N, C-alpha and C positions, 0 to 999 in steps of 0.2 A: 606648398600652400595649404594642403590638407592637414599636415601636421601642425602648422601654426594655428589654423582655425580650431582644431580639436583642443589644443592646449588652452586657448583663450576662453573656452566655454566655462560658464559657472556651473560647477557640480555640487558645491556646498552651499548651505543656506547663508545668505548675507547677514542674517540677524543673529543666529546662534552658532554657526559654523558646523552644523551637522551634515554628514554626507546624505544627500537627497536622492530620491528614486525618480526614474522617468514616469511621466504621467501623460496620458493622451489628452489633446485639446478637447475631445468629446466630453471628458470628465469635467473640465473647467466650464464648458458650455452648459452642461446639465446641472451643475451644483452652484455656480456663482449666481448672484442675484442678477436680475434681468439687465440692469444698467451696465453690468460688467461683462455679461456673457455674450452680448451681441457681436463683439469683435471676433468671436471664434466660429468658424464654419462648421457645418454638420460633419463633414468627413465621411469616410466609409470604413475605417478600421474598427474592429471589435475584438476584444480579447476574451469575451465570454462565449460559451456555447461549445461546439465540438472542436476538439483539437486535431481532428483528422484520423485518430485511431479508434473512433467509436466511443471515446470517453467524453464526459462532460466536465466542465470546470473552467478555469481561467488560464490562459497562456500568458507568460510574461512578455512585456513589451521589449522588443529587441532593436527596433528602429529609433532613430533620433526623432524626437517630437518637438524639441525646443523648449519644453517645460519640465520643471521638477517639483516633486511633492516633499515637504519637510514634515516628518512625523514626531519631531521633538516637542515635548510638553513645556519646554523652557522658553518658547517664543511664540508670537502671534502669527508669524508668516506661515501660510499654508502652501501657496504656489509661488514660484518665481521663475523668471525667464532665464534661459541659459546664455542669452546673447545681449541683453540690455538690462536696465535697472527696474523693469516692471516687476511688481510683486503684489500678491493678494493676501490679506489677513483674514482671520476667523470671522470677523464681523461682516465681511463681504460675501460670505456663503449663506445660503438659506437653510443649511443643515448644520448641526453641531458636529465638530470634529472630535470624536470620542478619544482618539489616541493622544490628543493634545490637551485633554482635560485631566485634572487630578481629583476632582470630586464630582458628585452628582450622578446622573443616570449613566453617562458615558457610553453611547452606542458603539457596538463592536461589529455586528453583522447588520448591515443596512437592508439586505435583501429579505431576511427572515426574522428580524426583530429581536436579536439578542444584544444584551448590554451588560455592563458590570452589575447594575442594579438587579436585573432579572436573574443573572447567574448567582448572585448572593442569596436571593430568595430561594432559588433551586437548591443551593447548598444547605440552607437552613432546613428545608423540608425533606430532602432525600439523601443528604450526606455527600452526594457527588453531583456534578453537572453533566448533563447529556447534550449540551449545546453543540459540541463537535459532531456527535453522531447525527443529530437532527439536521445540521447544515449539510453534511455529506449526503444524507438521504435525499434532501430536497434539491440538491444541485443536479441530481439525475432527472427529477421531475418535480416541479415545473422548470427548474434551471435557475441560475443566478443572473443578476444584473449588476455585477460589481462595477463595471466601467461607468455606469451612469448613476449608481446609488451610493457607492463607497467613495469618500473623498480621496482615498489613495488610488482609486481606479483599478484595484487589483484584488486578488483573493484575500479574504478576511481571516482565514483559519489561523494564521500565525498570530494575529491580533487577539483572536478569541482565546487561544492558548495562554497568552500573556494575561488576558483579562481574567481568566479563571484563577491564575496565580495571585493576581492583585486582589480578587474577591476573597480568596482564602486568607490572605494576609490581613485584610481589613476586618475580617470576622474573627481573627485570632485563631484560625484553624491551621492544621498541618495534615499531611498524608496519614500520620499515625493516630492523631487524636483530633476528633471533630466534635465540638460542643453542640450537640443536637439532641433533642428530646426523643427522636426516633432512632431505632436500632436497625442497622442494615442487616440484610439476610446473611451476609458473610460473617459479621460479628456474632450474630445469634447462633450460627452453626458452630463457630469456634467455642463459644461458651457452652453450648450443649454437649459438644465433644469432650470438653474438659470435665464437665459434671459427670458424664457417663463413665469416663475412665476412673475418676476418683471414687465414684460410687461403686464401681466394680471391685476395686481394691478393698474398700472399707467393708462392704458386705461379705466379701470372701474371708476377710480376717475374722469378722464376727461369726461366720458360719463354723469356723474351727476353734473358736474361743473356748468351747467346753473342754478342749484338750490342752491348749497351750497356756491358758490363763492360770489353772491350778499349778502348773509347773513354775510359772513366774512367781506366784504367791509363795510357793514353797521355797524358792530360791532366796527370797527376802525374809523368810521366817514367819510368814503369815499363814494362818490356817485357811484352806480352801474349802471348808466344809459346806456342802450343799450347793456350791456355785456351779459345779459341773452339771449336776442334774437339772438346774434351772436353765442354763444355757442350752443344754441338749434339747429342751422342749421347743426352743425357738430356732433350732438349726434348719429345719425345712423352709422356714420363712426366709432366712438369710441366703440359703442356696438359691431360692427362686429369685430374690432380688439381685444376686450376683449375675445370673444368666440374663436377667432382664437388662441390667446396666450394660453388660457386655454386648448384647445385641444392639443396643442403642449406640454404643461406641463404634461398632463396625458400620452402622448405618451412616453416622455423621462423618466418619473418616473415609469411607470407600465410595460414597455416592458421588456421581458426576457433579462437578462444579460448573456453574454457568459461565460462559465466555462472553466477554464484552468487546471482542475485536471487531473492527470495522474495515470495510474495503472501499475502494473508489476514492481514495484521497487525492485531491487535486494538487497537493503540495509535493514538490519533488526533492526538496532538500531539508536537512535538519534545521537550517536557519529559519525556515517558516514555522517551526514549532509544532510540526505535525507528526514527527517521527515517533514510533513506539519504542520505549526503552529496551535496549538490547538485552539487559539482564533479567527482564520480567519473566520470560518463560523459564529460564534457568532457576530463578528464585522460587517460582511456583512448584517446579519439579522437586527441588531440594526440600521445600517445606512439606510436600506430600510424602516424600520418602521418609522424612523424620517422623511425621505423624503416624505412618504405618509401622515404623520400627517401634515407636512407643506403644502402639496398640498391641502388637504381638508380645511385647514385654509385659504389658498389663495382663494379657491373656495367660501367659505362662505363670505369673505370680498368682493369678486367680485359681488356676488349676492346682498349683502347689498347696495353696491354703485350703482349697476344697477337700483335697485328699490327704490332708495332714493326719487325720486320725488313723488312716490306713497304714502309714509308714512311720508313725511316731515311735512305735516300739523299737524299730531298728535304728532310729536316729538318736533317741534319748536314753534307751536302756543301757545300763552300765554292766557290760558283759566282759568280764576279765577272765581270760582263759586260764591264767595261773590259779585264780581262786577256785574255779570249777574243778581243776585237777586236784587241788589240795582237799576240797570237800569230798572227792571220790575216794581218795586214798586213806582218809581218816575214818575212825569209828564215829559215825555221825548219827544224829537223830533227825529224822525228817518229819516235820509236822505240817499237816494240811489245815489251812484256815480258809473258811468260806468268807468271801468278800461281797458286800452288798453296796450298791450305789455307783458302780463304774458304768460309764456311758460310752466309752470308746477305748481303742488300744492305747491312746495317749494317756488315759487315766491309769491303765495298767502299768505303763512304763513309769509314770510318776510315782505310783505307789511302790513299785519294785525298788526304785531308787531310794525311797524313804525308808523302807524296811531294811534294805541292805546296810544303811548307815547305823542301825542299832547295834551297840556293842554285843559281841557274842554270836552274831549271825554270820555264818560262813558263806552262804549263798542263798538266793531266793529266786523263785520263778513265779511270776504272777500271770495267770492265764485269763484273759478277758472273756473268752468264749465259754468257759465252764465256771467263771466267777469264783476262782479260788487261788490261793497262794501256797506254794510249797516252800517251806522255810527249813533250811538245814542248819543245825547247830551241833556243837561237840557233845557227844553222848555222856562225856564225863562231867559236864557242867550243867547246872540247873537251866531249864528253858526260860529265857527272859520274857516271860509271859506279859507282865505289866508294861514293860518298855515297848514291846511290839504292838500291843493293842492301843497304847497311847499314841504311837506313831501313825497307826492306821486311822485313828479318830482325828488326829491333827491334819491328816491328808484329806479329810472330808468323807471318809467311808466308815462302814460298820463291819467288824470282823467277829467270827466265832469259830472256835476249834472244832473240827469234825472228828 
């Protein structure tokens, strides 16, 4: 007999065919209009309050109550009997059933006053909704009254989670892009971090431009006269900017990020919509690791550019051992030329390469520290005076034979 009785119970909505949830008669008595509520006794069951473990929240109804709640927005039936044809529709309640509405205010949390409309306003102002956090905090004190306030008679967090998604969709928002005039702290931090890293690279490049730019100009056949000396005057400024941007990049990348985790969730299953995404922590870790890797790469590039003038001579100078040996074994003429206008070792390397390209020059050594060039030519041939000084002038320097 027990099996037959259970089978004959109505568990789906007679109007729309949706699987319905158990609801306490206390909920019907509290929310139906007076002329319909009088048939339901007070009862003594309460799903709100302590669950026996010291936590506050709502415990699911596990006993047969004889009544079901339909949350489908596709029909007007709110409550129906499991054993007969009795049913109550939206108009017979003295509150609006938010989950069955598709437009308007649509209340979601009846205990603490959250609705789709209030969540939409919150999203416009703050980019995110704190409704879930607010509800969890207030469930501890003063506590919820879901059984007599919420038409479903149970915890509202699952409905609030769905309501946030609905509000985002209706505002045309997504998790990645939110059309709001206000900028969140997280997006401001990301933008500041990017600006700091880009600024570090650009200022470091400009700090060494007095050395590498003349080399680039010479490579394309353009005279770099005067540009090295001009850029050298601004080198201290660019060095200061480089380290300033680098300090800002470390600040934005390595400072602790605020956490928005919450405890005390009354929901016990993912179906309630209250679970935290499992990949969130992993994604945050991966993004932080990537940002730090980029930061250290930027730091390395900044250091390389900053000290470019110190090692440019070793990188750019054309030192061919065979030519040096040839110059030592031949009868050579060594001519010393004073050079004016060099601002770093990079300038010396560029000039050395330029003079070495002059026909008749066997080898050349430009010394930045003593500001002179030692040019070796064959003793049997005229010294290519005009060609060498023309090359020095085109490189942007002034030369004189000592």
